[in-house]
Every structure is written in structure tokens, then in C-alpha cells.
C-alpha positions, 0 to 999 in steps of 0.5 A: 829100189823098187817102190814096194822095198822102200818099206821093208823097216817100217814098223809092224802094224804100220800099213807101209810094213803091211804093203811090204809083207803083201809082196814078201810073204806067202799068202798063208803067212800074210793072212795068218799076220794081218787077219787071223787077229784083226780088228774088227770095229767097222764090221761090228758097226755094220752088223749092228747099224744094218745087217742085224736091223734088216734081219729083225723083223722089229726094226726093218722100218728103222733100218729102211729109214737110215738107209732112206733111197738107197734101200727103196727097193730092198727085197726082205724075201730074197735076203731070207730065200737066199740064206735059207736056199743058197750054200752058205755052209762054208761061211759064219753065221754073221758072214751068211747074214751079211752075203743074205743081205747083199742078195736082199739088195740085189747084189747078185742080180745086178752083177749078174753073178751066182753065189758059186761064181762071185765065191770063186772069182778074183774080182769079188769086191766089183765083179763088174771090173777087171781087178784082181783080188790076192785070192778068191773067197772059196780060198780064203775059207781055207786061210787062218785068218780068212774069214776076217779077211772075208769080213773086212773085203765085204764092207768095202765092197764098190757096191757100196759106192754106187 
């Protein structure tokens, strides 16, 4: 029995069943099942504790204090420029702000990647490695549950562990 097959009879909602389904469902059906209606508690924490504070001029000092040295060189003007000038039209508003926040943190510059290349990349969670996701961001945008998939990936980028 393969490593994945042992999860076949695991209960619905378990991590094991998700692993099994990842290999046995189509991408479309997998996304619909696991990302269409998913818990976004961690996303909400990120948005409320960091992203929205960076966007609120009255809370930026609090944001910088909370993040400490990690955000010493955060570029608020680049975040705003990116939001206004880059094509983020396919994303929900909160995701647009998160991706623009990444730009303010230097994600695109340091990884030497454009937004367009990044959303078409299969290793968007860590552009400097040869690891591949199941789909690109561009593909996820067209799947039921795809925006939630993107949300979950954004808060778990390798970038945050550097």
C-alpha cells in the first residue's frame, strides 16, 4: 500500500483524508471541497494584527513596534504605489492589500520577481526554491475556493520565516 492510500478511510475533515483527496480528486474538486468554505481565522488575525495596521496611517507606529527589527526598512510608499499601479484586478480587496504589503516589505525586489511572473509561478510560496505548488496563483483565481487557497498560502509563505 502506498503512503497515501493508508489515508483512504480517514474521517472527512481530517488531515489524512485531505492528503488522500489531494491525490485522488481533480484539482477543481479538491479546491471546492477544501477551500470554498474554509476557516480563515489565521487570515483574519494577519489582516487585523498586521496588514490593516500598515494601511492605517494612524496605526503605522504600532505596526512597526509590533514587528520590531523585521520591519525596520518597510516601505509604505512602495506598498501604496504597488496597490495603485500594479494589476491586482483579479483579487479580492483584502488580498490586494496583503500582496501590496508584501511589496512594501521588499518581497518582489528581494526575490527578483515581477507580480506577473509570481502569479504564473508554480513555486510562488518560495520563489528562490524549485518547490512546486499544485497550481499557480493565476490558476487558483479561476477555481471555486481559489481565493481562500491564495489567502492560506500567503500567510504561510517561506518569506515570513526568513
